C-alpha positions as CSV (number, residue, x, y, z in Angstrom):
1,M,21.5,28.9,-25.0
2,M,18.0,28.0,-24.0
3,T,17.1,27.5,-27.7
4,L,20.0,25.1,-28.1
5,L,19.0,23.2,-25.0
6,G,15.4,22.9,-26.3
7,V,16.6,21.7,-29.7
8,F,18.8,19.1,-28.0
9,L,16.0,17.8,-25.8
10,V,13.6,17.5,-28.8
11,F,16.3,15.9,-31.0
12,S,17.4,13.4,-28.4
13,N,13.9,12.3,-27.6
14,L,13.0,11.9,-31.3
15,W,16.2,9.9,-32.0
16,V,15.7,7.6,-29.0
17,W,12.0,7.1,-29.9
18,S,12.9,6.2,-33.4
19,A,14.7,3.1,-32.1
20,G,11.3,1.6,-31.4
21,L,9.9,1.9,-35.0
22,G,8.7,-1.5,-36.1
23,R,10.2,-3.2,-33.0
24,L,7.4,-2.9,-30.4
25,A,5.5,-6.2,-30.6
26,E,1.7,-5.8,-30.0
27,K,1.1,-9.6,-29.8
28,T,3.2,-12.4,-28.3
29,D,3.5,-14.2,-31.6
30,E,5.3,-11.2,-33.0
31,V,8.2,-11.9,-30.7
32,P,10.9,-14.2,-32.2
33,A,10.7,-17.7,-30.9
34,G,13.5,-18.6,-28.4
35,S,14.1,-15.0,-27.3
36,V,15.6,-14.0,-23.9
37,L,13.1,-11.9,-22.0
38,V,14.6,-9.1,-20.0
39,L,12.2,-7.5,-17.5
40,L,13.4,-4.1,-16.6
41,G,13.1,-3.3,-12.9
42,T,11.0,-0.7,-11.1
43,I,9.7,-0.5,-7.6
44,E,6.2,-1.7,-6.7
45,F,5.4,0.8,-4.1
46,D,6.5,4.4,-3.5
47,Q,8.9,4.3,-0.5
48,R,7.6,7.5,1.0
49,T,3.8,7.0,0.7
50,G,3.5,3.2,0.2
51,E,1.2,3.8,-2.8
52,S,1.5,1.8,-5.9
53,T,3.8,3.2,-8.6
54,G,1.3,2.2,-11.3
55,T,4.0,0.8,-13.6
56,Y,5.1,-2.3,-11.7
57,G,1.9,-4.4,-12.1
58,P,1.6,-3.9,-15.8
59,R,5.2,-4.9,-16.3
60,I,4.7,-8.1,-14.4
61,A,1.5,-8.9,-16.3
62,A,3.2,-8.3,-19.7
63,A,6.2,-10.4,-18.8
64,A,4.1,-13.2,-17.5
65,E,1.9,-13.2,-20.6
66,L,4.9,-13.3,-22.9
67,A,6.7,-16.0,-20.8
68,R,3.6,-18.2,-20.7
69,S,3.2,-17.9,-24.5
70,G,6.2,-20.2,-25.0
71,R,8.0,-17.6,-27.2
72,V,10.9,-17.1,-24.8
73,K,13.4,-19.6,-23.5
74,L,14.6,-17.6,-20.5
75,V,13.5,-14.7,-18.3
76,V,15.9,-12.2,-16.7
77,T,14.6,-10.0,-14.0
78,S,17.0,-7.1,-14.0
79,G,17.1,-4.3,-11.4
80,I,18.5,-3.8,-7.9
81,E,18.6,-6.9,-5.8
82,V,15.1,-6.5,-4.2
83,Q,13.5,-5.7,-7.5
84,A,15.1,-8.7,-9.3
85,R,14.1,-11.1,-6.4
86,T,10.5,-9.7,-6.1
87,M,9.9,-9.7,-9.8
88,A,11.1,-13.3,-10.1
89,A,8.8,-14.4,-7.3
90,Q,5.8,-12.7,-8.7
91,L,6.4,-14.2,-12.2
92,R,6.5,-17.7,-10.6
93,A,3.2,-16.9,-8.8
94,A,1.8,-15.8,-12.1
95,G,2.4,-19.2,-13.6
96,V,5.8,-18.7,-15.4
97,T,7.5,-22.1,-15.7
98,C,10.5,-21.3,-17.9
99,P,13.9,-20.7,-16.2
100,I,14.3,-17.3,-14.5
101,V,17.6,-15.6,-13.9
102,E,17.8,-12.8,-11.3
103,D,20.1,-10.0,-12.3
104,P,20.6,-7.9,-9.2
105,Y,23.1,-5.6,-11.0
106,G,20.8,-3.9,-13.4
107,W,20.9,-0.7,-11.4
108,R,20.3,1.4,-14.5
109,T,18.8,0.7,-17.9
110,L,22.3,1.0,-19.4
111,D,23.6,-1.7,-17.0
112,S,20.7,-4.0,-17.8
113,V,21.3,-3.6,-21.6
114,R,25.1,-4.0,-21.3
115,R,24.7,-7.1,-19.1
116,A,22.2,-8.7,-21.5
117,Q,24.7,-8.1,-24.3
118,A,27.5,-9.6,-22.3
119,C,25.6,-12.7,-21.1
120,Y,23.5,-13.4,-24.2
121,P,25.4,-12.0,-27.2
122,D,24.1,-14.6,-29.6
123,D,20.4,-14.4,-28.6
124,H,17.5,-12.1,-29.5
125,V,16.6,-10.1,-26.4
126,V,13.1,-8.8,-25.9
127,F,12.7,-6.0,-23.3
128,V,9.6,-5.7,-21.2
129,S,8.6,-2.3,-19.7
130,Q,6.4,0.6,-20.6
131,G,6.8,1.7,-24.2
132,W,8.5,5.0,-23.3
133,H,11.2,3.0,-21.4
134,C,11.4,0.2,-24.0
135,V,12.5,2.6,-26.8
136,R,15.4,3.8,-24.6
137,A,16.5,0.2,-24.0
138,L,16.4,-0.5,-27.7
139,W,18.4,2.6,-28.5
140,L,21.0,1.5,-26.0
141,A,20.9,-2.0,-27.4
142,D,21.7,-0.6,-30.9
143,R,24.8,1.0,-29.5
144,V,26.3,-2.4,-28.5
145,A,24.9,-4.3,-31.5
146,L,22.5,-6.4,-29.4
147,R,19.7,-7.9,-31.4
148,A,16.6,-6.8,-29.6
149,S,12.9,-5.9,-29.7
150,A,10.4,-5.1,-27.0
151,Y,7.0,-6.2,-25.7
152,P,5.5,-3.0,-24.1
153,A,3.5,-3.2,-20.9
154,A,0.4,-1.2,-20.4
155,F,1.0,2.4,-19.5
156,G,-0.5,2.1,-16.0
157,D,-3.2,3.9,-14.1
158,G,-3.1,7.1,-12.1
159,W,-0.7,10.1,-12.2
160,R,2.5,8.2,-11.3
161,P,3.0,6.5,-14.7
162,V,2.6,10.0,-16.3
163,L,5.3,11.4,-14.1
164,S,7.5,8.4,-14.9
165,A,7.0,9.0,-18.6
166,L,7.9,12.7,-18.2
167,R,11.0,11.8,-16.3
168,D,12.1,9.6,-19.2
169,C,11.9,12.6,-21.5
170,L,15.0,13.7,-19.5
171,A,16.5,10.3,-19.3
172,K,16.6,10.1,-23.1
173,P,18.9,13.1,-23.5
174,K,21.0,11.7,-20.6
175,A,21.5,8.5,-22.6
176,L,23.1,10.6,-25.4
177,I,25.3,12.4,-22.9
178,D,26.3,9.2,-21.3
179,R,27.2,7.7,-24.7
180,F,28.9,10.5,-26.5
181,V,30.3,12.6,-23.7
182,L,30.9,10.3,-20.7
183,G,31.6,7.1,-22.4
184,D,28.6,5.1,-21.0
185,P,29.7,4.9,-17.4
186,L,28.3,1.7,-15.7
187,T,27.0,1.6,-12.2
188,S,27.9,-2.1,-12.0
189,D,30.7,-4.1,-13.6
190,V,28.9,-5.7,-16.6
191,L,31.3,-8.5,-17.0
192,A,32.3,-9.4,-13.4
193,H,28.8,-10.2,-12.2
194,Q,27.0,-12.7,-14.5
195,G,23.9,-12.9,-12.3
196,N,22.5,-15.9,-10.4
197,Q,21.7,-19.3,-11.9
198,P,18.2,-19.9,-13.2
199,H,15.5,-20.6,-10.6
200,R,13.2,-23.3,-11.8
């Protein structure tokens, strides 16, 4: 039993990681012009200790860099309400001038991907997060035929980003279970809530 579990963990991680092959842009000009940028949410500070999570700052920096490059026509900040609002405000403070849509219903990566597919089915979507997270978003995007690539943020400093990456090694098998066993259960209704209007 433990051997089968180990094989499943390895297989699922390899399969999900394979979704990123050739689709993780290293430079802004590798992102298709006119893309919709979806910034995947995370918390800025640990709620118990108040310390920086280590992943938030790099995501904001990467999203701001890509948005300022002129390669995207729209930015979507996707997470729980406070994340969506805070990320949008910090992108504005970082000099982003293109329209920003706050998506307060991206409670899970699955929800963020499915909402992007529902709201922007004809666009190319570029996800911004750490690389280990981006590949899972791309794998999920492939399941719903969403044209997508990613612009990975820096890994982050300290031990917290390492812990987040290790947790995602379990989130990848969970993505397969959600898809093939549970039928991709959504936390939010992907079609009922289309998000807020762009903030200019």
